[in-house]
C-alpha positions as CSV (number, residue, x, y, z in Angstrom):
1,X,-27.5,52.5,-23.5
2,X,-27.5,49.8,-25.8
3,X,-23.9,49.2,-25.7
4,X,-24.5,49.0,-21.8
5,X,-27.6,46.7,-22.5
6,X,-25.3,44.4,-24.7
7,X,-22.4,43.9,-21.9
8,X,-24.9,42.7,-19.7
9,X,-26.4,40.3,-22.2
10,X,-22.7,39.2,-23.0
11,X,-22.0,38.4,-19.7
12,X,-25.0,36.4,-18.9
13,X,-24.3,34.5,-21.8
14,X,-20.9,33.8,-20.9
15,X,-22.1,32.9,-17.4
16,X,-24.4,30.4,-18.9
17,X,-22.3,28.8,-21.1
18,X,-19.8,28.4,-18.3
19,X,-22.6,26.8,-16.2
20,X,-23.2,24.5,-19.0
21,X,-19.9,22.9,-19.6
22,X,-19.8,22.2,-15.7
23,X,-23.2,20.9,-16.1
24,X,-21.8,18.7,-19.3
25,X,-18.7,17.8,-17.3
26,X,-20.3,16.8,-14.2
27,X,-22.8,14.4,-16.2
28,X,-19.9,12.9,-17.9
29,X,-18.5,12.1,-15.2
30,X,-21.3,10.9,-13.4
31,X,-22.1,8.7,-16.4
32,X,-18.3,7.0,-16.1
33,X,-19.0,7.2,-12.4
34,X,-22.2,4.8,-12.3
35,X,-20.9,2.6,-15.3
36,X,-19.9,-0.7,-13.2
37,X,-18.2,-4.1,-14.0
38,X,-20.0,-5.5,-10.9
39,X,-22.9,-7.6,-10.1
40,X,-25.3,-4.6,-8.5
41,X,-26.8,-7.1,-6.2
42,X,-23.4,-7.3,-4.8
43,X,-21.2,-4.3,-5.4
44,X,-22.6,-0.7,-5.9
45,X,-21.4,3.0,-6.2
46,X,-21.9,4.8,-3.3
47,X,-24.4,8.3,-4.2
48,X,-23.2,11.5,-4.0
49,X,-20.4,13.6,-5.7
50,X,-17.8,14.2,-3.1
51,X,-16.2,11.9,-0.7
52,X,-13.6,13.5,2.1
53,X,-11.6,10.9,3.8
54,X,-8.8,11.5,6.7
55,X,-6.4,8.8,7.2
56,X,-3.5,8.1,9.7
57,X,-0.9,6.2,7.9
58,X,2.0,4.1,9.6
59,X,4.5,1.7,7.8
60,X,7.3,-0.4,9.0
61,X,10.2,-3.0,7.7
62,X,12.3,-4.9,9.4
63,X,14.8,-7.4,8.0
64,X,16.6,-10.8,9.3
65,X,19.7,-11.9,7.4
66,X,22.3,-14.9,8.1
67,X,25.2,-16.3,6.0
68,X,28.6,-17.5,5.9
69,X,31.7,-15.4,4.7
70,X,35.5,-16.6,5.1
71,X,34.3,-19.0,8.0
72,X,32.5,-16.4,9.8
73,X,29.0,-16.7,10.6
74,X,27.3,-13.5,10.8
75,X,23.3,-12.7,11.7
76,X,21.6,-9.5,11.4
77,X,17.9,-8.5,13.0
78,X,17.1,-4.9,11.8
79,X,14.3,-2.6,11.5
80,X,13.8,0.7,10.4
81,X,11.9,3.3,12.2
82,X,8.4,3.7,11.8
83,X,6.9,6.3,9.2
84,X,3.9,8.1,10.2
85,X,1.8,10.4,8.0
86,X,-1.6,12.4,8.1
87,X,-3.3,12.5,5.0
88,X,-6.2,14.7,3.5
89,X,-8.1,13.4,0.5
90,X,-11.1,14.1,-1.7
91,X,-12.8,12.5,-4.5
92,X,-15.1,14.1,-7.0
93,X,-16.8,11.1,-9.4
94,X,-14.2,8.4,-9.3
95,X,-11.1,11.4,-9.6
96,X,-9.1,11.5,-6.3
97,X,-6.4,14.0,-5.0
98,X,-4.7,13.6,-1.5
99,X,-2.1,15.6,0.5
100,X,-0.2,14.2,3.6
101,X,2.1,15.7,6.1
102,X,4.8,14.1,8.1
103,X,5.0,15.4,11.6
104,X,8.2,14.0,11.9
105,X,9.7,14.8,8.8
106,X,8.7,18.4,9.4
107,X,10.5,18.5,12.6
108,X,13.6,17.1,10.9
109,X,13.7,14.0,13.5
110,X,12.7,11.6,10.3
111,X,15.2,11.6,7.4
112,X,14.1,8.4,5.3
113,X,12.1,8.4,1.8
114,X,9.3,6.3,1.3
115,X,7.1,6.0,-1.7
116,X,4.0,3.7,-1.5
117,X,1.4,3.3,-4.3
118,X,-1.8,1.5,-4.3
119,X,-4.0,0.3,-7.0
120,X,-7.6,-1.2,-6.7
121,X,-9.8,-1.9,-9.5
122,X,-12.5,-4.7,-10.4
123,X,-10.3,-7.1,-11.8
124,X,-6.1,-6.3,-10.8
125,X,-4.8,-4.6,-7.7
126,X,-1.2,-3.3,-6.9
127,X,0.6,-2.7,-4.0
128,X,3.8,-0.9,-4.6
129,X,6.5,0.7,-2.3
130,X,10.0,2.0,-2.5
131,X,12.4,3.0,0.5
132,X,15.3,4.8,1.3
133,X,16.1,4.3,4.6
134,X,19.3,5.3,7.0
135,X,17.5,4.3,10.1
136,X,18.1,1.1,10.3
137,X,18.6,0.2,13.8
138,X,19.6,-3.4,15.6
139,X,21.9,-6.2,16.5
140,X,24.5,-7.7,14.1
141,X,26.2,-10.8,15.5
142,X,29.7,-12.4,14.1
143,X,31.5,-15.1,15.3
144,X,34.6,-13.0,15.6
145,X,33.2,-10.2,16.8
146,X,30.2,-11.0,19.1
147,X,27.1,-8.8,19.1
148,X,27.3,-5.0,17.7
149,X,24.8,-2.7,18.5
150,X,23.6,-0.6,14.9
151,X,22.6,2.8,15.5
152,X,20.7,5.0,13.1
153,X,23.2,6.0,10.5
154,X,25.3,3.3,10.4
155,X,23.5,1.4,7.5
156,X,21.7,2.1,4.5
157,X,18.9,0.5,3.0
158,X,16.9,0.8,-0.7
159,X,14.3,-1.7,-1.2
160,X,11.4,-2.1,-3.8
161,X,8.6,-4.3,-2.7
162,X,5.5,-5.0,-5.3
163,X,2.4,-7.7,-5.0
164,X,-0.1,-7.8,-7.9
165,X,-3.4,-9.4,-7.4
166,X,-6.1,-10.5,-10.5
167,X,-9.3,-11.5,-8.9
168,X,-11.4,-14.4,-10.7
169,X,-15.0,-13.5,-9.4
170,X,-14.4,-9.8,-10.5
171,X,-18.3,-9.2,-11.0
172,X,-19.1,-9.9,-7.1
173,X,-16.0,-9.7,-4.8
174,X,-14.1,-6.1,-4.5
175,X,-11.1,-4.9,-3.3
176,X,-12.0,-1.1,-3.8
177,X,-14.8,-1.5,-1.3
178,X,-12.4,-2.7,1.3
179,X,-9.5,-0.5,0.7
180,X,-10.5,2.7,-0.7
181,X,-14.5,2.9,-0.1
182,X,-15.1,3.8,-4.1
183,X,-17.6,1.0,-3.9
184,X,-19.9,-0.8,-1.5
185,X,-20.1,-4.5,-0.9
186,X,-24.0,-5.2,-0.3
187,X,-23.4,-8.9,-0.1
188,X,-20.4,-11.4,1.4
189,X,-18.5,-12.8,-1.7
190,X,-15.1,-14.4,-2.5
191,X,-12.8,-14.3,-5.1
192,X,-9.7,-17.0,-6.1
193,X,-6.8,-15.1,-6.6
194,X,-3.6,-15.2,-9.1
195,X,-0.6,-13.2,-8.2
196,X,2.9,-12.2,-8.5
197,X,5.5,-10.6,-6.2
198,X,8.5,-9.2,-6.0
199,X,11.0,-7.8,-3.4
200,X,14.5,-6.5,-4.2
201,X,16.9,-4.7,-2.5
202,X,20.2,-3.9,-0.9
203,X,21.6,-2.9,2.9
204,X,25.4,-1.8,3.2
205,X,27.6,-0.2,6.0
206,X,27.3,3.4,5.2
207,X,30.4,5.8,4.7
208,X,29.5,7.4,8.2
209,X,30.3,4.4,9.9
210,X,33.5,3.7,8.1
211,X,34.9,7.1,8.8
212,X,33.8,7.0,12.3
213,X,35.5,3.5,12.6
214,X,38.1,2.1,10.4
215,X,37.7,-1.1,11.9
216,X,34.3,-1.7,10.6
217,X,33.4,-4.4,8.4
218,X,32.3,-3.3,4.7
219,X,29.1,-5.2,4.5
220,X,26.9,-5.3,1.7
221,X,23.7,-7.6,1.6
222,X,22.0,-7.9,-1.7
223,X,18.5,-9.6,-2.1
224,X,15.9,-9.9,-4.6
225,X,12.9,-12.3,-4.9
226,X,10.5,-13.0,-7.5
227,X,7.2,-15.0,-7.0
228,X,4.3,-16.7,-8.5
229,X,0.9,-18.2,-7.1
230,X,-2.5,-17.7,-6.1
231,X,-4.8,-17.1,-3.1
232,X,-8.3,-16.4,-1.6
233,X,-10.0,-13.1,-0.6
234,X,-13.5,-12.8,1.1
235,X,-15.5,-9.8,1.7
236,X,-17.7,-10.7,4.8
237,X,-20.6,-8.1,5.0
238,X,-22.5,-8.1,8.6
239,X,-25.6,-6.2,9.1
240,X,-25.1,-4.3,6.4
241,X,-23.2,-1.8,8.1
242,X,-19.6,-3.9,8.8
243,X,-17.5,-5.0,6.2
244,X,-14.4,-7.4,7.0
245,X,-11.8,-8.2,4.5
246,X,-9.2,-11.0,4.2
247,X,-6.8,-12.0,1.7
248,X,-4.0,-14.5,2.1
249,X,-1.9,-15.1,-1.4
250,X,1.1,-16.9,-1.3
251,X,3.9,-17.0,-3.8
252,X,6.7,-19.3,-4.4
253,X,9.8,-18.1,-5.2
254,X,11.0,-18.8,-8.9
255,X,14.1,-16.8,-9.0
256,X,16.3,-14.9,-6.4
257,X,19.4,-13.3,-6.4
258,X,20.3,-13.0,-2.6
259,X,24.2,-12.6,-1.7
260,X,26.1,-11.3,1.4
261,X,29.6,-9.5,1.0
262,X,31.8,-8.8,3.5
263,X,35.1,-7.1,3.0
264,X,35.0,-8.0,-0.9
265,X,34.7,-11.7,-0.4
266,X,31.1,-12.8,-2.0
267,X,28.8,-15.7,-1.3
268,X,25.8,-16.3,-3.2
269,X,22.4,-18.4,-2.3
270,X,21.5,-20.6,-5.0
271,X,18.9,-19.3,-7.7
272,X,16.4,-21.3,-7.5
273,X,15.1,-22.6,-4.1
274,X,11.9,-23.5,-3.1
275,X,10.8,-20.4,-0.7
276,X,7.7,-18.2,-0.4
277,X,6.6,-14.8,-0.1
278,X,3.0,-14.3,2.1
279,X,0.8,-11.5,0.7
280,X,-1.5,-10.7,3.4
281,X,-4.6,-8.0,3.0
282,X,-7.4,-7.4,5.8
283,X,-9.5,-4.3,6.0
284,X,-12.7,-3.8,8.4
285,X,-15.6,-0.7,7.1
286,X,-18.3,1.1,9.4
287,X,-20.8,2.4,7.5
288,X,-22.9,4.5,9.7
289,X,-26.4,3.9,9.9
290,X,-28.7,5.6,7.0
291,X,-31.4,8.1,9.0
292,X,-34.4,9.2,7.2
293,X,-35.8,7.9,4.0
294,X,-34.1,4.5,3.5
295,X,-34.8,5.0,-0.6
296,X,-32.8,6.7,-3.0
297,X,-33.7,8.6,-6.0
298,X,-32.3,5.7,-8.3
299,X,-35.0,3.8,-6.5
300,X,-32.2,1.6,-4.7
301,X,-30.8,1.5,-1.0
302,X,-29.6,5.2,0.4
303,X,-25.5,5.0,0.5
304,X,-24.1,5.6,4.2
305,X,-22.7,9.3,4.4
306,X,-20.4,8.4,7.3
307,X,-17.8,5.8,7.3
308,X,-14.6,4.9,8.9
309,X,-12.3,2.0,9.7
310,X,-8.8,0.2,9.1
311,X,-6.9,-1.7,6.6
312,X,-3.3,-3.4,6.9
313,X,-1.3,-4.9,4.1
314,X,2.0,-7.0,5.0
315,X,4.5,-8.5,2.8
316,X,6.5,-11.3,4.3
317,X,9.3,-13.6,2.7
318,X,10.2,-16.8,4.2
319,X,13.9,-17.5,2.5
320,X,16.1,-20.3,3.4
321,X,19.4,-21.6,2.2
322,X,22.5,-23.5,3.4
323,X,24.8,-20.3,2.3
324,X,22.9,-16.8,2.4
325,X,19.2,-16.1,4.1
326,X,17.4,-12.7,3.5
327,X,14.0,-12.5,5.0
328,X,11.7,-8.8,4.9
329,X,8.5,-7.9,6.5
330,X,6.9,-5.1,5.3
331,X,3.7,-3.8,6.7
332,X,1.4,-0.8,6.3
333,X,-1.4,0.2,8.1
334,X,-4.0,2.8,7.8
335,X,-7.1,4.1,9.9
336,X,-9.9,6.6,8.2
337,X,-12.8,8.1,8.6
338,X,-14.8,9.4,5.7
339,X,-17.8,11.4,4.8
340,X,-20.1,11.9,1.6
341,X,-21.8,14.6,0.0
Protein backbone atom coordinates (compact mmCIF):
# COMPACT_ATOMS: atom_id res chain seq x y z
CA UNK A 1 0.00 0.00 0.00
CA UNK A 2 2.82 2.34 0.92
CA UNK A 3 4.57 1.44 -2.33
CA UNK A 4 1.47 2.28 -4.33
CA UNK A 5 1.10 5.57 -2.47
CA UNK A 6 4.73 6.40 -3.11
CA UNK A 7 4.31 5.67 -6.81
CA UNK A 8 1.36 8.06 -7.01
CA UNK A 9 3.32 10.77 -5.20
CA UNK A 10 6.33 10.27 -7.49
CA UNK A 11 4.14 10.47 -10.60
CA UNK A 12 2.48 13.64 -9.33
CA UNK A 13 5.87 15.18 -8.49
CA UNK A 14 7.20 14.31 -11.94
CA UNK A 15 4.13 15.82 -13.61
CA UNK A 16 4.47 18.94 -11.45
CA UNK A 17 8.17 19.23 -12.37
CA UNK A 18 7.38 18.96 -16.09
CA UNK A 19 4.73 21.66 -15.75
CA UNK A 20 7.23 23.90 -13.96
CA UNK A 21 9.72 23.38 -16.77
CA UNK A 22 7.13 24.28 -19.39
CA UNK A 23 6.11 27.38 -17.45
CA UNK A 24 9.72 28.43 -16.99
CA UNK A 25 10.47 27.92 -20.68
CA UNK A 26 7.37 29.90 -21.63
CA UNK A 27 8.43 32.67 -19.23
CA UNK A 28 11.90 32.84 -20.81
CA UNK A 29 10.44 32.92 -24.33
CA UNK A 30 7.89 35.58 -23.30
CA UNK A 31 10.64 37.76 -21.80
CA UNK A 32 12.65 37.44 -25.00
CA UNK A 33 9.56 38.01 -27.16
CA UNK A 34 8.49 41.27 -25.50
CA UNK A 35 12.03 42.66 -25.24
CA UNK A 36 11.87 45.14 -28.10
CA UNK A 37 14.38 47.44 -29.82
CA UNK A 38 11.55 49.73 -30.96
CA UNK A 39 9.94 52.86 -29.61
CA UNK A 40 6.67 51.33 -28.40
CA UNK A 41 4.76 54.48 -29.32
CA UNK A 42 5.42 53.43 -32.93
CA UNK A 43 6.01 49.65 -32.98
CA UNK A 44 4.80 46.94 -30.58
CA UNK A 45 4.71 43.17 -30.30
CA UNK A 46 1.29 41.59 -30.86
CA UNK A 47 -0.19 39.81 -27.88
CA UNK A 48 -0.72 36.06 -27.76
CA UNK A 49 1.54 33.06 -27.64
CA UNK A 50 0.77 31.50 -31.01
CA UNK A 51 0.33 32.90 -34.52
CA UNK A 52 -0.90 30.76 -37.42
CA UNK A 53 -0.67 31.84 -41.06
CA UNK A 54 -1.69 30.47 -44.44
CA UNK A 55 0.28 31.89 -47.38
CA UNK A 56 0.01 31.66 -51.15
CA UNK A 57 3.34 32.41 -52.86
CA UNK A 58 4.27 32.91 -56.49
CA UNK A 59 7.67 33.72 -58.03
CA UNK A 60 8.89 34.48 -61.53
CA UNK A 61 12.01 35.51 -63.42
CA UNK A 62 12.63 37.08 -66.83
CA UNK A 63 15.87 37.76 -68.73
CA UNK A 64 16.75 40.07 -71.57
CA UNK A 65 20.20 39.63 -73.14
CA UNK A 66 21.90 40.90 -76.27
CA UNK A 67 25.39 40.98 -77.70
CA UNK A 68 27.55 40.67 -80.80
CA UNK A 69 29.91 37.70 -81.20
CA UNK A 70 31.81 37.01 -84.45
CA UNK A 71 30.02 40.00 -86.00
CA UNK A 72 26.67 38.23 -85.42
CA UNK A 73 24.13 40.11 -83.31
CA UNK A 74 22.01 38.03 -80.91
CA UNK A 75 19.08 38.95 -78.68
CA UNK A 76 17.19 36.78 -76.19
CA UNK A 77 13.93 37.39 -74.30
CA UNK A 78 13.36 34.53 -71.86
CA UNK A 79 11.25 33.73 -68.82
CA UNK A 80 10.96 30.86 -66.35
CA UNK A 81 7.78 29.06 -65.33
CA UNK A 82 6.01 30.63 -62.39
CA UNK A 83 6.44 28.77 -59.13
CA UNK A 84 3.30 28.64 -56.97
CA UNK A 85 3.31 27.24 -53.43
CA UNK A 86 0.87 27.05 -50.55
CA UNK A 87 2.36 27.17 -47.06
CA UNK A 88 1.16 26.90 -43.49
CA UNK A 89 3.26 28.52 -40.77
CA UNK A 90 3.20 28.75 -36.99
CA UNK A 91 5.09 31.05 -34.64
CA UNK A 92 5.25 30.56 -30.88
CA UNK A 93 6.73 33.48 -28.97
CA UNK A 94 8.88 34.35 -31.99
CA UNK A 95 10.01 30.78 -32.79
CA UNK A 96 8.68 29.95 -36.27
CA UNK A 97 8.26 26.94 -38.53
CA UNK A 98 6.39 26.41 -41.78
CA UNK A 99 5.52 23.75 -44.32
CA UNK A 100 5.09 24.50 -48.03
CA UNK A 101 3.66 22.40 -50.84
CA UNK A 102 3.91 22.92 -54.58
CA UNK A 103 0.96 21.27 -56.39
CA UNK A 104 2.73 21.48 -59.77
CA UNK A 105 5.84 19.86 -58.31
CA UNK A 106 3.77 17.05 -56.82
CA UNK A 107 2.07 16.39 -60.18
CA UNK A 108 5.42 16.41 -62.00
CA UNK A 109 4.65 19.39 -64.24
CA UNK A 110 7.15 21.68 -62.46
CA UNK A 111 10.73 20.38 -62.35
CA UNK A 112 12.67 23.51 -61.41
CA UNK A 113 14.25 24.09 -58.01
CA UNK A 114 14.05 27.36 -56.10
CA UNK A 115 15.09 28.32 -52.59
CA UNK A 116 14.05 31.62 -51.00
CA UNK A 117 15.25 33.04 -47.68
CA UNK A 118 13.88 36.26 -46.18
CA UNK A 119 15.18 37.73 -42.94
CA UNK A 120 13.68 40.82 -41.30
CA UNK A 121 14.93 42.47 -38.11
CA UNK A 122 14.78 45.99 -36.71
CA UNK A 123 18.06 47.08 -38.33
CA UNK A 124 18.93 44.57 -41.05
CA UNK A 125 16.84 42.67 -43.57
CA UNK A 126 17.81 40.26 -46.32
CA UNK A 127 16.20 38.78 -49.45
CA UNK A 128 18.06 35.77 -50.89
CA UNK A 129 17.07 33.35 -53.62
CA UNK A 130 18.72 30.54 -55.56
CA UNK A 131 17.05 29.14 -58.68
CA UNK A 132 17.93 26.21 -60.93
CA UNK A 133 15.63 26.01 -63.94
CA UNK A 134 15.16 24.12 -67.19
CA UNK A 135 11.81 25.76 -67.94
CA UNK A 136 13.14 28.85 -69.74
CA UNK A 137 11.03 29.69 -72.76
CA UNK A 138 11.00 32.61 -75.19
CA UNK A 139 12.60 33.86 -78.38
CA UNK A 140 16.23 34.05 -79.45
CA UNK A 141 16.94 36.25 -82.45
CA UNK A 142 20.18 36.02 -84.46
CA UNK A 143 21.19 37.89 -87.60
CA UNK A 144 22.24 34.66 -89.33
CA UNK A 145 19.29 32.46 -88.23
CA UNK A 146 16.35 34.75 -87.60
CA UNK A 147 14.01 34.18 -84.66
CA UNK A 148 14.10 30.83 -82.88
CA UNK A 149 11.50 29.85 -80.29
CA UNK A 150 13.04 28.17 -77.26
CA UNK A 151 10.94 25.51 -75.57
CA UNK A 152 11.15 24.24 -72.02
CA UNK A 153 14.25 22.04 -71.71
CA UNK A 154 16.27 23.81 -74.44
CA UNK A 155 18.15 26.01 -71.95
CA UNK A 156 19.36 25.68 -68.37
CA UNK A 157 19.59 28.42 -65.78
CA UNK A 158 21.38 28.78 -62.45
CA UNK A 159 21.03 32.14 -60.70
CA UNK A 160 21.53 33.76 -57.28
CA UNK A 161 19.85 37.00 -56.15
CA UNK A 162 20.73 38.85 -52.97
CA UNK A 163 19.55 42.18 -51.55
CA UNK A 164 20.51 43.46 -48.09
CA UNK A 165 19.09 46.53 -46.32
CA UNK A 166 20.08 48.57 -43.26
CA UNK A 167 17.40 50.83 -41.74
CA UNK A 168 18.71 53.96 -40.01
CA UNK A 169 15.43 54.83 -38.26
CA UNK A 170 15.24 51.36 -36.77
CA UNK A 171 13.55 52.51 -33.55
CA UNK A 172 10.35 53.68 -35.27
CA UNK A 173 10.27 51.97 -38.68
CA UNK A 174 9.65 48.20 -38.86
CA UNK A 175 10.11 45.86 -41.82
CA UNK A 176 8.83 42.87 -39.79
CA UNK A 177 5.49 44.68 -39.26
CA UNK A 178 4.97 44.76 -43.02
CA UNK A 179 6.50 41.45 -44.13
CA UNK A 180 6.10 38.82 -41.42
CA UNK A 181 3.65 40.52 -39.01
CA UNK A 182 5.79 39.70 -35.95
CA UNK A 183 5.34 43.36 -34.94
CA UNK A 184 2.54 45.90 -35.33
CA UNK A 185 3.27 49.39 -36.67
CA UNK A 186 1.08 51.76 -34.61
CA UNK A 187 2.11 55.08 -36.17
CA UNK A 188 3.40 56.00 -39.61
CA UNK A 189 7.18 56.17 -39.94
CA UNK A 190 9.87 55.96 -42.60
CA UNK A 191 13.60 55.40 -42.78
CA UNK A 192 16.57 56.07 -45.02
CA UNK A 193 18.23 52.84 -46.08
CA UNK A 194 21.68 51.62 -47.08
CA UNK A 195 21.84 48.54 -49.27
CA UNK A 196 23.87 46.08 -51.28
CA UNK A 197 22.72 43.96 -54.24
CA UNK A 198 24.04 40.97 -56.13
CA UNK A 199 22.72 39.14 -59.18
CA UNK A 200 24.76 36.34 -60.71
CA UNK A 201 24.33 33.19 -62.73
CA UNK A 202 24.56 31.44 -66.07
CA UNK A 203 22.21 30.56 -68.94
CA UNK A 204 23.43 27.93 -71.40
CA UNK A 205 22.28 25.57 -74.12
CA UNK A 206 21.11 22.28 -72.65
CA UNK A 207 22.61 18.91 -73.56
CA UNK A 208 19.16 17.75 -74.68
CA UNK A 209 18.95 20.49 -77.30
CA UNK A 210 22.45 19.68 -78.60
CA UNK A 211 21.51 16.00 -78.85
CA UNK A 212 18.29 16.77 -80.75
CA UNK A 213 19.77 19.40 -83.04
CA UNK A 214 23.47 19.16 -83.89
CA UNK A 215 23.27 22.54 -85.66
CA UNK A 216 22.09 24.31 -82.51
CA UNK A 217 24.66 26.89 -81.39
CA UNK A 218 26.49 26.28 -78.13
CA UNK A 219 25.54 29.42 -76.23
CA UNK A 220 26.51 30.50 -72.72
CA UNK A 221 25.49 33.79 -71.07
CA UNK A 222 27.34 34.51 -67.82
CA UNK A 223 26.34 37.47 -65.69
CA UNK A 224 27.18 38.94 -62.33
CA UNK A 225 26.41 42.39 -60.89
CA UNK A 226 27.42 43.85 -57.53
CA UNK A 227 25.70 47.08 -56.52
CA UNK A 228 25.90 49.47 -53.57
CA UNK A 229 23.40 52.23 -52.87
CA UNK A 230 20.69 53.71 -50.71
CA UNK A 231 16.99 54.43 -50.67
CA UNK A 232 13.94 55.04 -48.54
CA UNK A 233 11.19 52.92 -47.01
CA UNK A 234 7.90 54.06 -45.48
CA UNK A 235 5.17 52.44 -43.37
CA UNK A 236 1.90 54.32 -43.65
CA UNK A 237 -0.71 53.50 -40.98
CA UNK A 238 -4.32 54.30 -41.87
CA UNK A 239 -7.08 54.26 -39.26
CA UNK A 240 -5.22 51.77 -37.03
CA UNK A 241 -6.36 48.99 -39.38
CA UNK A 242 -4.33 49.39 -42.57
CA UNK A 243 -0.58 49.32 -43.04
CA UNK A 244 0.77 50.25 -46.47
CA UNK A 245 4.48 49.82 -47.09
CA UNK A 246 6.70 50.80 -50.01
CA UNK A 247 10.48 50.72 -50.45
CA UNK A 248 12.69 51.88 -53.30
CA UNK A 249 16.40 51.09 -53.01
CA UNK A 250 18.48 51.71 -56.15
CA UNK A 251 22.06 50.44 -56.11
CA UNK A 252 24.86 51.42 -58.48
CA UNK A 253 26.74 48.55 -60.10
CA UNK A 254 30.40 48.81 -59.06
CA UNK A 255 31.52 45.55 -60.68
CA UNK A 256 30.19 43.14 -63.28
CA UNK A 257 31.38 40.02 -65.09
CA UNK A 258 28.90 39.82 -67.99
CA UNK A 259 30.00 37.78 -70.98
CA UNK A 260 28.48 35.89 -73.90
CA UNK A 261 30.05 32.81 -75.50
CA UNK A 262 28.84 31.37 -78.84
CA UNK A 263 30.53 28.22 -80.21
CA UNK A 264 33.67 28.92 -78.20
CA UNK A 265 33.99 32.60 -79.14
CA UNK A 266 33.63 34.91 -76.10
CA UNK A 267 32.82 38.60 -75.72
CA UNK A 268 32.95 40.32 -72.33
CA UNK A 269 31.36 43.53 -71.10
CA UNK A 270 33.47 46.20 -69.48
CA UNK A 271 34.03 45.55 -65.78
CA UNK A 272 33.13 49.06 -64.70
CA UNK A 273 30.03 50.64 -66.18
CA UNK A 274 27.43 53.06 -64.85
CA UNK A 275 24.51 50.67 -64.41
CA UNK A 276 21.95 49.97 -61.71
CA UNK A 277 19.99 47.33 -59.81
CA UNK A 278 16.63 48.46 -58.44
CA UNK A 279 15.25 46.72 -55.35
CA UNK A 280 11.58 47.32 -54.63
CA UNK A 281 9.35 46.15 -51.80
CA UNK A 282 5.65 46.71 -51.28
CA UNK A 283 3.15 45.40 -48.74
CA UNK A 284 -0.38 45.93 -47.51
CA UNK A 285 -1.66 44.55 -44.19
CA UNK A 286 -5.21 44.74 -42.83
CA UNK A 287 -5.80 44.18 -39.12
CA UNK A 288 -9.41 43.22 -38.51
CA UNK A 289 -11.18 45.39 -35.90
CA UNK A 290 -10.94 44.25 -32.27
CA UNK A 291 -14.32 43.62 -30.63
CA UNK A 292 -15.12 43.98 -26.95
CA UNK A 293 -12.75 45.53 -24.43
CA UNK A 294 -10.01 47.38 -26.30
CA UNK A 295 -7.64 47.42 -23.31
CA UNK A 296 -5.22 44.54 -22.91
CA UNK A 297 -4.07 43.00 -19.64
CA UNK A 298 -0.86 45.00 -20.02
CA UNK A 299 -2.79 48.26 -20.09
CA UNK A 300 -2.11 48.99 -23.76
CA UNK A 301 -4.32 48.59 -26.81
CA UNK A 302 -5.48 45.07 -27.53
CA UNK A 303 -3.79 43.38 -30.51
CA UNK A 304 -5.89 42.46 -33.57
CA UNK A 305 -6.61 38.73 -33.61
CA UNK A 306 -7.13 38.36 -37.36
CA UNK A 307 -5.04 39.90 -40.13
CA UNK A 308 -4.57 39.53 -43.88
CA UNK A 309 -2.58 41.12 -46.68
CA UNK A 310 -0.11 40.79 -49.53
CA UNK A 311 3.57 41.52 -50.21
CA UNK A 312 5.72 42.01 -53.30
CA UNK A 313 9.54 41.89 -53.59
CA UNK A 314 11.32 42.72 -56.89
CA UNK A 315 14.93 42.97 -58.06
CA UNK A 316 15.50 44.54 -61.48
CA UNK A 317 18.84 45.13 -63.18
CA UNK A 318 19.25 47.87 -65.77
CA UNK A 319 22.52 47.23 -67.58
CA UNK A 320 23.90 48.76 -70.75
CA UNK A 321 27.10 47.99 -72.63
CA UNK A 322 28.43 48.26 -76.16
CA UNK A 323 29.24 44.52 -76.32
CA UNK A 324 27.12 42.43 -73.91
CA UNK A 325 23.91 43.35 -72.06
CA UNK A 326 22.15 41.10 -69.52
CA UNK A 327 19.10 42.34 -67.59
CA UNK A 328 17.12 40.32 -65.06
CA UNK A 329 13.72 40.93 -63.45
CA UNK A 330 13.11 38.69 -60.42
CA UNK A 331 9.90 38.95 -58.37
CA UNK A 332 8.03 37.21 -55.55
CA UNK A 333 4.40 37.87 -54.61
CA UNK A 334 2.64 36.60 -51.49
CA UNK A 335 -0.91 36.71 -50.11
CA UNK A 336 -1.60 35.67 -46.53
CA UNK A 337 -4.18 35.43 -43.78
CA UNK A 338 -3.37 34.90 -40.11
CA UNK A 339 -4.78 34.27 -36.66
CA UNK A 340 -3.31 35.05 -33.24
CA UNK A 341 -4.12 33.12 -30.06
